[in-house]
N, C-alpha and C positions, 0 to 999 in steps of 0.2 A: 374351440377345444374347452373353452371355459365352461359352455353350455354343456359339454359333456362330461365335464368334473362335477358340474352341479347336480347333474341328473345321477352320478355314481351314488352321490349321499343320499338321495332320495329313494333309491332301487337297490343299491348294494345289499347282497343277503349273505350275511354271515351266520352260521346255524351250528346246532349241537345235536341234532337228532335227526339223522338221514338214513340209516341203515335199516335192514329188514330184520335185525334180531328182536326177540320177543320177551327176552328174559333178561333180569338184572345180572350183570358180571362185574366182577371185582378188577380193576385195572392197578397197576403200579407204574409210574414212571419216575426214574431215577436217573443219577448223573453225577457230574461234577460241572461247577462253574467257578473257574479260577478267576484271580483278581477282583472278588466281590464279598470278600470275608465281612462277616457280620451284617451284611445287607440283608433286608427283609425279601423272601421270596414268596410269589404268590402263584397258585394254582387257580386258573380261571377257566370258565366255560364261555365261550362265545356264541350266545343264542342265537337260534334262526329267527329271522324276520326284522334284524336291526335292533333288537331289544337292548338294554344295557348289558355290559359283562356282567358275569356273576362270579364272585370270588368265593372257590369251594375250601380253601385251606391256605395257611400260609405258615412259612417257618423262617428262622435266622440261619443264614449260612454259616457253616461251620468253618474253623479255620483250613482244613483241606479242601473246602470248597463242594463238597458231598452233600446231597439233599434226596429226598424220597418222599413221594406222596402216594397214597392209596386213596382211590375214589372208584364209587359204583355209577354204573350207566346200564340203561338199557339198549341203546342203539350207538351207531358210529356217528361221531361228531367232530367238530373243531375245538380244539382246547388250546390254552398256552401257559407257559412258564414265564413270569414277569418280575421284574423289580418294581418298587414302587416309583421309580423313574420312567424313561420312556423306551425301555426295553421290552422285548416280547420274542419268543420263540414259540411258533405254532406247531402242534402236533394233531395227528388223527388217532383215536383210540381204536384202531383195526386189530391191535394184538394185545394180550393181557399183560406183558412186560414190555415197556420200552426203555431205552437208555437215550441219554441225551447228554453231550459234552459240550461245553461253550467256553469262552472266554469274554469275561466282562469289558476287556478293550475293545474286542471287535466281535459283537453278537452275531454278525451277519455270517461269520465263518463257522457256526455252530454244526455239529453232526448230530445225525439220529441213526439208532441201530434197533433193529426188532420191528421194524413197523414199516411195511414196503410203502404204503399210500403216505405216510409222514416224509419218507425219503424222496418220493416222486414230488411231493409238493414242495419240499424245500428246493429241489431243483428247478421246478417251476418258478418259484418265486425268485430266484436269483437271476433267471433270464428274464424275467418279467421286470423286474426292478432296472435292469441295464437297459432294456429297450426303452423302458418308460423315463428313465433319466436321460437319455440319449434325445427323446422328444421334447422334454422341458429345456434341455440345453438349446436345441435350435428355436425353441418358442422364444426364449430370453434373447438369443441373438437376432431373432426377427423383430420382435418389439424395440429393441434398441436401435436397430437400423432404420425402423420406420418412424420413430421419434426424432431421429438426426437426419431425416429426410435422405437417407442413402440412395446410391445408385438402382434404378428400377431392375436392372439385370441382376444385381445381387440379391435384392428382394424376392424376384421370382424364383431364381435359384434356391433360396431358403425355403420358400413355400412350397415349393416341389419336394425339398428334402423333407419337411414336416408331413407332407401327404404321403411320401413312399415310407417314412418311418412308422407313421400310424398304421399304413396298410401291412406293413411287416407284423407290427404288434399284434394286429386283428388276426392274421393269419396263423401265429404262434398260439394264440387263444384258442382258435379255432380248431386247430389239429389237436390240442390239449383234450378239448371238449371231446371230439370225436373218438378219441382213443383210451381215455381215462374210464375205470369202471366204477371206482369210488363214488358214492353219492354225495360224501362230504367234500371230496376234492372238487367234484363237478359243480357243486353250487357256489364254492369259493370262486372257481375261475369264471364260472358265469356272472356273479355278483362284480367281479373285477372287468369283465368284459362292457357293462355298461357305460365305463369311463369313456371308452373310446370307440364303440359301436353305435349305429342306430339301434333304437328299441326292435324294429322290425327283425333285424339280423339276429340279435340275441334271442328273441323269441323263437326263431326258426332253429337255432342251435339247441335251445332249451327243449322244444318239442323233441328233437330227436334223441337228446339224452335221456328223457322221461320215458318215451317208448322204449328203449334199450334197457332201462334199468328196472322200471317199473315202481321206481322208488317213489313212494308218496309224497315227500316234500318237493321233489322235482316236479311232480304233477301239479301241486298246488302253487308253486312258482310260476309254472306255464299258465295255470288260470289267473294267478295275480297280474302279470305282466301282458296277458291279452287283453284283461279289462283295461288295464292302463294304456294300451295301443289304440283299442276299440274308444275310448273315453277322447283321445286326442285324435282320431280319424275325422277326416274332412267330411262335413255334413251338408256341403253344399255340392253342386255339379263340378266336375274336372273343367277347369278353362284352360284356352289357349293363353300363353304368357307365365302361367305358374309353373313352379318347379315340381316334378312328377314326384308323388309320395314314394318312398323306399317299398322295393318289394324283396324278401328273401325268403326263397322256397328251395326245397329239394328238386335236384332234377332227375332224371329216369335212372341214374345209378346210385341216387341218395346223398348226393353231393349239394351243400347249399350253395344255390346261386344268388347273387344280389344284382339290383337293378344297377346300383351304383357302380359295379365294377365295370360296365359297360360304357361308361363315360368315356368321350374322346371321339365317340362315333355318333352318327345317326342311329337311332334306335327306333324301331317300330314294335312297341308293344301291343301283340297281339292276343287277346281275350277270346278264347274258342272252347269247344269240347267235342268229343268224339260222337256224342249223341246228337248234336245240334246239325241239323241238315243244312240251314244257309251258312254255316261256317265252313262245312266240307264243301259247300259250292263255290264259297269264295276263296278256298284254299289255292286252287291253280292260279288265281290272280296274284296271291301273295307270292307264291313260288316263282312265277314268272318275273316279278319284280325284283325279288331277291337276288334271283340269278343274274339278272341284268345289272343290279348296283352293289352287290357283295364287296366288288374291288374297288368301290368309289366311297370308302368310309362310312358303310352302310351295313345294317345286320338287322335281325329280327329275334325277338325273344318271345316265344310261344308260352303263354299262361293258360293251363287248362283248367276248366271248372268240372272236371270228370269226377267219379267217385269210385271209378274202377280201373285198376292200373293198366290190365291187360288189354282193355278195349282202348285207352289212351295210347299205349305202344303200339298197337296194331295201327291205329288210325294214323300216327306219325310215320308208320311206315308206308301204309298205302298210300298215302297222299303225298309221300316224298318230301317231307318237310325237314329240309336239311341244315336246321338250325338248333339253337339252345332250347330246351323245352323244361318248365317247371311246373309243379303242382302241389298243394297240400290235400289233393284227391277229396275236398269236401264240397263239391258241387256248389251250390248256392251259400253255404255256410263259410265258404273260403275267406280269409281274411282279406283279400284283394277286392272282394265284392263291395266292402263298405268303405275302403280306402278309396277306391275309384268310382264310387256311385254308380255301379254298373246295373243298369235297368235291364239289360239283354245283350245276347250275343248272337253275331261277332260284334265286338267293341274293340277300337284299338285307338292308341295314342302315339303320335310320331315325336319323339324328342330330339333335340339339337345336341351336340357334343356336350355342351353342359348339364344336359339333364333338364333342360326346359321343354316344356310342351310347344310345339309349334303347329300342330294340326291335331284333329281327333276325327274319328267315325270316316275314315278314309275306305270306301269300297269302290271296286270296278275302276273306271278310268280316272277318277279322282285320285286314287293312290299313285298311279303311275305319273300323272300330270304334275302332281306336287313334288314328287322324287326328282324328275326331271329338271323342274325350276331350281330345286336346291342344291342337285348333285351335278349340274352340267359339267 
């Protein structure tokens, strides 16, 4: 978890220009902040790319707590109203007039009107903070128990609870990214996702969002994160005994599937393609072993190096490949080629329930013999 948090400070992307507008518009954000008389109030822009926050304007709150700021922007972005202390109210400039009402004694209860995307962001942040706080509470209890050399059963239970809570948080973020349309909102959520998700999974979500919105900053985010993932990609051959690199790609219905979501089972990660003759020739063998061992804690994940979806789907149907299938439809440009140092297909790796590689390049009788030994 600490590594994931450190990663967030390197990758987190909060920005101010994500829309598709092409002309300057004047915006007004106004409202009331009670219990903050005479405090200095700041209007700030949260720039794209992790750059320092920019203060656009400032004012002193009146006795009645009312405030009003006017500013000009070309595109949709993230802004905040803040005091000089540790208080911030985030909003998105998707409408020209936005109303914010807050109480200085409880800023987390602020309300926003006139901005659909800001209201959605506020709702998202409230639930995110609840889930995030619950994770840290579990981590605190787990650390304390481990330091006190507590019971193994209790430590195991807390570790499982931590994993479950992180998975719930990630599913919440993924659902948000898959349903929201505001580029600013999407970028903010993707930035937060780097705290708890593998970079490969964040990249997969970002690609889907970029393709759906066509927003330039999201496309740039994908390019930047892709470069970082590629830079950290294994440069040597995949070896038995090492943990399998994460894979996160879309399935046939566009849903993102991660390799890590299959932990707890033996998994044959099968790299193939509809255009690959040897792959199609090996498929009956894979099918036979899948049918024989699918009820013995074993499954197959098909990872296609196709570039034509129709051909990919037709091959799945023709060869009766009744397991999960994923692909980014980029053929040899697929991100999995570098991650697994694939020189040719068919190629596969067999993982144990922890995600460790226990065998690779299992074809013909070797696949059945290995599975028989492991899954007696």
